[in-house]
VEXPATOR-103939 format. One record per residue (C-alpha): residue number from 1; residue in one letter; x negated, y negated, z. Coordinates in nm, 3 decimals. Layout:
BEGIN
(r NUM; A; (X; Y; Z)),
...
//
This chain:
BEGIN
(r 1; X; (0.000; 0.000; 0.000)),
(r 2; X; (-0.157; -0.328; -0.109)),
(r 3; X; (-0.189; -0.639; 0.098)),
(r 4; X; (0.092; -0.828; -0.081)),
(r 5; X; (0.345; -0.555; -0.004)),
(r 6; X; (0.243; -0.547; 0.362)),
(r 7; X; (0.276; -0.925; 0.387)),
(r 8; X; (0.622; -0.912; 0.228)),
(r 9; X; (0.735; -0.644; 0.474)),
(r 10; X; (0.601; -0.840; 0.767)),
(r 11; X; (0.772; -1.155; 0.643)),
(r 12; X; (1.097; -0.962; 0.604)),
(r 13; X; (1.069; -0.830; 0.956)),
(r 14; X; (0.991; -1.180; 1.086)),
(r 15; X; (1.287; -1.329; 0.903)),
(r 16; X; (1.520; -1.058; 1.035)),
(r 17; X; (1.388; -1.111; 1.388)),
(r 18; X; (1.435; -1.488; 1.367)),
(r 19; X; (1.787; -1.437; 1.233)),
(r 20; X; (1.861; -1.208; 1.526)),
(r 21; X; (1.725; -1.467; 1.770)),
(r 22; X; (1.937; -1.742; 1.613)),
(r 23; X; (2.255; -1.534; 1.611)),
(r 24; X; (2.194; -1.411; 1.964)),
(r 25; X; (2.140; -1.768; 2.089)),
(r 26; X; (2.489; -1.850; 1.964)),
(r 27; X; (2.667; -1.525; 2.050)),
(r 28; X; (2.531; -1.486; 2.406)),
(r 29; X; (2.683; -1.809; 2.546)),
(r 30; X; (3.014; -1.734; 2.372)),
(r 31; X; (3.033; -1.382; 2.516)),
(r 32; X; (2.932; -1.511; 2.857)),
(r 33; X; (3.203; -1.778; 2.853)),
(r 34; X; (3.468; -1.530; 2.741)),
(r 35; X; (3.378; -1.289; 3.022)),
(r 36; X; (3.362; -1.573; 3.273)),
(r 37; X; (3.710; -1.702; 3.185)),
(r 38; X; (3.854; -1.351; 3.200)),
(r 39; X; (3.707; -1.290; 3.544)),
(r 40; X; (3.801; -1.630; 3.679)),
(r 41; X; (4.167; -1.564; 3.601)),
(r 42; X; (4.165; -1.284; 3.860)),
(r 43; X; (3.951; -1.477; 4.109)),
(r 44; X; (4.187; -1.773; 4.088)),
(r 45; X; (4.488; -1.545; 4.141)),
(r 46; X; (4.341; -1.421; 4.470)),
(r 47; X; (4.245; -1.772; 4.578)),
(r 48; X; (4.599; -1.897; 4.516)),
(r 49; X; (4.739; -1.600; 4.710)),
(r 50; X; (4.507; -1.674; 5.002)),
(r 51; X; (4.602; -2.042; 4.991)),
(r 52; X; (4.968; -1.942; 5.016)),
(r 53; X; (4.891; -1.722; 5.316)),
(r 54; X; (4.687; -1.990; 5.492)),
(r 55; X; (4.959; -2.252; 5.438)),
(r 56; X; (5.223; -2.024; 5.593)),
(r 57; X; (4.988; -1.929; 5.877)),
(r 58; X; (4.934; -2.295; 5.958)),
(r 59; X; (5.308; -2.364; 5.939)),
(r 60; X; (5.367; -2.100; 6.208)),
(r 61; X; (5.052; -2.142; 6.418)),
(r 62; X; (4.951; -2.505; 6.369)),
(r 63; X; (4.600; -2.425; 6.245)),
(r 64; X; (4.412; -2.239; 5.972)),
(r 65; X; (4.218; -1.918; 6.030)),
(r 66; X; (3.875; -1.816; 5.902)),
(r 67; X; (3.940; -1.453; 5.993)),
(r 68; X; (4.071; -1.283; 5.679)),
(r 69; X; (4.153; -0.961; 5.863)),
(r 70; X; (4.373; -1.155; 6.105)),
(r 71; X; (4.535; -1.333; 5.812)),
(r 72; X; (4.630; -1.004; 5.645)),
(r 73; X; (4.757; -0.862; 5.975)),
(r 74; X; (4.971; -1.174; 6.015)),
(r 75; X; (5.124; -1.120; 5.670)),
(r 76; X; (5.200; -0.756; 5.749)),
(r 77; X; (5.346; -0.798; 6.096)),
(r 78; X; (5.518; -1.138; 6.107)),
(r 79; X; (5.870; -1.187; 5.969)),
(r 80; X; (5.935; -1.510; 5.782)),
(r 81; X; (6.210; -1.743; 5.896)),
(r 82; X; (6.427; -1.870; 5.612)),
(r 83; X; (6.746; -2.074; 5.604)),
(r 84; X; (7.039; -1.908; 5.431)),
(r 85; X; (7.246; -2.185; 5.274)),
(r 86; X; (7.608; -2.195; 5.158)),
(r 87; X; (7.767; -2.519; 5.044)),
(r 88; X; (7.623; -2.870; 5.033)),
(r 89; X; (7.711; -3.212; 5.169)),
(r 90; X; (7.913; -3.440; 4.944)),
(r 91; X; (7.818; -3.796; 4.846)),
(r 92; X; (8.095; -3.924; 5.075)),
(r 93; X; (7.966; -3.724; 5.372)),
(r 94; X; (7.614; -3.852; 5.315)),
(r 95; X; (7.738; -4.212; 5.286)),
(r 96; X; (7.926; -4.165; 5.613)),
(r 97; X; (7.602; -4.070; 5.786)),
(r 98; X; (7.631; -3.692; 5.784)),
(r 99; X; (7.300; -3.504; 5.760)),
(r 100; X; (7.197; -3.139; 5.735)),
(r 101; X; (7.083; -3.155; 6.097)),
(r 102; X; (7.411; -3.306; 6.222)),
(r 103; X; (7.615; -3.056; 6.023)),
(r 104; X; (7.411; -2.766; 6.166)),
(r 105; X; (7.476; -2.891; 6.522)),
(r 106; X; (7.851; -2.920; 6.459)),
(r 107; X; (7.861; -2.566; 6.324)),
(r 108; X; (7.657; -2.437; 6.617)),
(r 109; X; (7.904; -2.588; 6.866)),
(r 110; X; (8.192; -2.437; 6.671)),
(r 111; X; (8.027; -2.094; 6.666)),
(r 112; X; (7.969; -2.097; 7.042)),
(r 113; X; (8.330; -2.196; 7.112)),
(r 114; X; (8.461; -1.930; 6.874)),
(r 115; X; (8.244; -1.658; 7.029)),
(r 116; X; (8.381; -1.742; 7.374)),
(r 117; X; (8.735; -1.698; 7.247)),
(r 118; X; (8.705; -1.408; 7.005)),
(r 119; X; (8.493; -1.097; 6.956)),
(r 120; X; (8.330; -1.073; 6.616)),
(r 121; X; (8.185; -0.727; 6.564)),
(r 122; X; (8.068; -0.506; 6.282)),
(r 123; X; (7.847; -0.564; 5.977)),
(r 124; X; (8.066; -0.853; 5.858)),
(r 125; X; (8.086; -1.023; 6.196)),
(r 126; X; (7.899; -1.336; 6.087)),
(r 127; X; (8.121; -1.381; 5.782)),
(r 128; X; (8.428; -1.337; 6.001)),
(r 129; X; (8.292; -1.592; 6.250)),
(r 130; X; (8.238; -1.854; 5.981)),
(r 131; X; (8.579; -1.794; 5.824)),
(r 132; X; (8.730; -1.840; 6.168)),
(r 133; X; (8.560; -2.172; 6.248)),
(r 134; X; (8.620; -2.309; 5.897)),
(r 135; X; (8.991; -2.247; 5.949)),
(r 136; X; (9.034; -2.311; 6.322)),
(r 137; X; (8.772; -2.556; 6.452)),
(r 138; X; (8.897; -2.914; 6.469)),
(r 139; X; (8.557; -3.084; 6.445)),
(r 140; X; (8.454; -2.871; 6.148)),
(r 141; X; (8.774; -2.961; 5.963)),
(r 142; X; (8.757; -3.331; 6.055)),
(r 143; X; (8.402; -3.359; 5.918)),
(r 144; X; (8.487; -3.162; 5.603)),
(r 145; X; (8.242; -2.880; 5.673)),
(r 146; X; (8.467; -2.597; 5.560)),
(r 147; X; (8.257; -2.373; 5.336)),
(r 148; X; (7.933; -2.521; 5.475)),
(r 149; X; (7.697; -2.270; 5.634)),
(r 150; X; (7.336; -2.263; 5.751)),
(r 151; X; (7.179; -1.953; 5.912)),
(r 152; X; (6.819; -1.881; 6.004)),
(r 153; X; (6.736; -1.530; 5.888)),
(r 154; X; (6.422; -1.316; 5.918)),
(r 155; X; (6.278; -1.178; 5.594)),
(r 156; X; (5.973; -0.972; 5.499)),
(r 157; X; (5.679; -1.215; 5.489)),
(r 158; X; (5.496; -1.050; 5.197)),
(r 159; X; (5.807; -1.018; 4.979)),
(r 160; X; (5.918; -1.370; 5.061)),
(r 161; X; (5.584; -1.535; 4.981)),
(r 162; X; (5.480; -1.327; 4.681)),
(r 163; X; (5.809; -1.214; 4.522)),
(r 164; X; (5.705; -0.853; 4.460)),
(r 165; X; (5.348; -0.929; 4.351)),
(r 166; X; (5.211; -0.739; 4.652)),
(r 167; X; (5.326; -0.474; 4.897)),
(r 168; X; (5.213; -0.402; 5.253)),
(r 169; X; (4.972; -0.147; 5.104)),
(r 170; X; (4.820; -0.384; 4.844)),
(r 171; X; (4.823; -0.723; 5.017)),
(r 172; X; (4.476; -0.659; 5.162)),
(r 173; X; (4.329; -0.681; 4.810)),
(r 174; X; (4.353; -1.061; 4.810)),
(r 175; X; (4.060; -1.100; 5.051)),
(r 176; X; (3.813; -0.944; 4.805)),
(r 177; X; (3.641; -1.126; 4.520)),
(r 178; X; (3.721; -0.944; 4.193)),
(r 179; X; (3.428; -0.788; 4.002)),
(r 180; X; (3.225; -0.739; 4.320)),
(r 181; X; (3.171; -0.439; 4.543)),
(r 182; X; (3.447; -0.543; 4.786)),
(r 183; X; (3.276; -0.869; 4.875)),
(r 184; X; (3.508; -1.096; 5.071)),
(r 185; X; (3.572; -1.462; 4.998)),
(r 186; X; (3.388; -1.712; 5.216)),
(r 187; X; (3.625; -1.900; 5.446)),
(r 188; X; (3.550; -2.211; 5.646)),
(r 189; X; (3.794; -2.407; 5.862)),
(r 190; X; (3.790; -2.739; 6.044)),
(r 191; X; (4.098; -2.757; 6.261)),
(r 192; X; (3.983; -3.076; 6.430)),
(r 193; X; (3.919; -3.297; 6.128)),
(r 194; X; (4.001; -3.663; 6.202)),
(r 195; X; (4.105; -3.898; 5.923)),
(r 196; X; (3.995; -4.260; 5.895)),
(r 197; X; (4.331; -4.351; 6.055)),
(r 198; X; (4.243; -4.139; 6.358)),
(r 199; X; (4.487; -3.861; 6.273)),
(r 200; X; (4.374; -3.503; 6.337)),
(r 201; X; (4.458; -3.259; 6.058)),
(r 202; X; (4.343; -2.899; 6.009)),
(r 203; X; (4.165; -2.829; 5.680)),
(r 204; X; (4.013; -2.519; 5.522)),
(r 205; X; (3.804; -2.402; 5.229)),
(r 206; X; (3.793; -2.061; 5.060)),
(r 207; X; (3.527; -2.002; 4.796)),
(r 208; X; (3.352; -1.758; 4.564)),
(r 209; X; (3.007; -1.844; 4.423)),
(r 210; X; (2.924; -1.780; 4.055)),
(r 211; X; (2.660; -1.532; 4.173)),
(r 212; X; (2.931; -1.308; 4.316)),
(r 213; X; (3.183; -1.241; 4.039)),
(r 214; X; (2.936; -1.313; 3.753)),
(r 215; X; (2.645; -1.123; 3.906)),
(r 216; X; (2.613; -0.867; 3.626)),
(r 217; X; (2.641; -1.109; 3.334)),
(r 218; X; (2.355; -1.286; 3.153)),
(r 219; X; (2.121; -1.424; 3.421)),
(r 220; X; (2.007; -1.727; 3.220)),
(r 221; X; (2.360; -1.833; 3.132)),
(r 222; X; (2.461; -1.792; 3.495)),
(r 223; X; (2.166; -2.001; 3.608)),
(r 224; X; (2.260; -2.267; 3.354)),
(r 225; X; (2.616; -2.314; 3.481)),
(r 226; X; (2.499; -2.315; 3.844)),
(r 227; X; (2.241; -2.582; 3.764)),
(r 228; X; (2.500; -2.788; 3.576)),
(r 229; X; (2.750; -2.785; 3.864)),
(r 230; X; (2.487; -2.860; 4.128)),
(r 231; X; (2.357; -3.158; 3.930)),
(r 232; X; (2.714; -3.291; 3.926)),
(r 233; X; (2.732; -3.230; 4.303)),
(r 234; X; (3.007; -2.973; 4.245)),
(r 235; X; (3.043; -2.636; 4.412)),
(r 236; X; (2.892; -2.371; 4.178)),
(r 237; X; (3.188; -2.139; 4.175)),
(r 238; X; (3.560; -2.140; 4.246)),
(r 239; X; (3.723; -2.265; 4.563)),
(r 240; X; (4.046; -2.395; 4.715)),
(r 241; X; (4.067; -2.662; 4.981)),
(r 242; X; (3.779; -2.858; 5.128)),
(r 243; X; (3.619; -2.892; 5.469)),
(r 244; X; (3.474; -3.230; 5.374)),
(r 245; X; (3.808; -3.411; 5.349)),
(r 246; X; (4.177; -3.326; 5.302)),
(r 247; X; (4.260; -3.257; 4.935)),
(r 248; X; (4.605; -3.100; 4.965)),
(r 249; X; (4.437; -2.757; 4.944)),
(r 250; X; (4.368; -2.807; 4.573)),
(r 251; X; (4.158; -2.566; 4.370)),
(r 252; X; (3.850; -2.705; 4.197)),
(r 253; X; (3.982; -2.575; 3.865)),
(r 254; X; (4.308; -2.774; 3.896)),
//
C-alpha cells in the first residue's frame, strides 16, 4: 500500500472522527435535557405531594415538620375534617347581615333543642334531624335557613388530599427522590421565622439536588447546569418553599 493511499485512509478516519465529535457535541446536550425534563416531572410530582402534606400538617398542628416519617404517619393515621355543605345564603340574607358563621350557630341551637325533644336514631338520623328543624324551629324559619346545612365530617386524609393518587400502602413513596436508590428529599424548617413587621410565621423548604436524580447522566452536562444555577445564586436542583423568606411555598420551577 503506497503512501498516498495510507494518507487518504487516515484523512478519512480523521474526518469521520471529527464528524462524530461534532454530532456528539450537539446530540449529548439534547439527550441530557430530554432525560432531565422527563425525570423532573416525577420529582416535581413528589415535591408537590409533600407540599400538600406539609400545608395540611401545619393547618392542624400550627408548624411544619422536618421529619418525613412523622409526616407520612400523620397522613396515614389522622382523619381530615371537612365541612359538608347543603344550600347557600341568598343575596338578601347577606345584605341583612347573615354570615356562614351566624347561620351555623342558629342551626346548632336548633339541633340541640330538637335533640332534647325528640330521639333521632338510625343511619338517617342526621337527615331526620335537619328535616325536623327546617320544618319546626322558629328561628330557622324566621331567618330563612330551611334547606341550609353545615356539618363537620371526618374523611380519609390521603383520599381527601390526593383524590385517589395514593393509597395508605403507596403514600410513603412521596418522601423518596425518583431515580435514586431510595434517597429521601432534604427537608429544612424554620418555625420561628419573624417577618420585617415582627410577625412570626413557620416556613419550610424541601429540595432535591441535581446530583441526586441526575447522578447517572452525563457528568459534564450535569456540572454545567450546576455551575449555571450557582452563578445565578439559584439552588442547583428542584425545591419547594424557602427557609430564607416566606414565598407562599412556591416551587423554583413555577
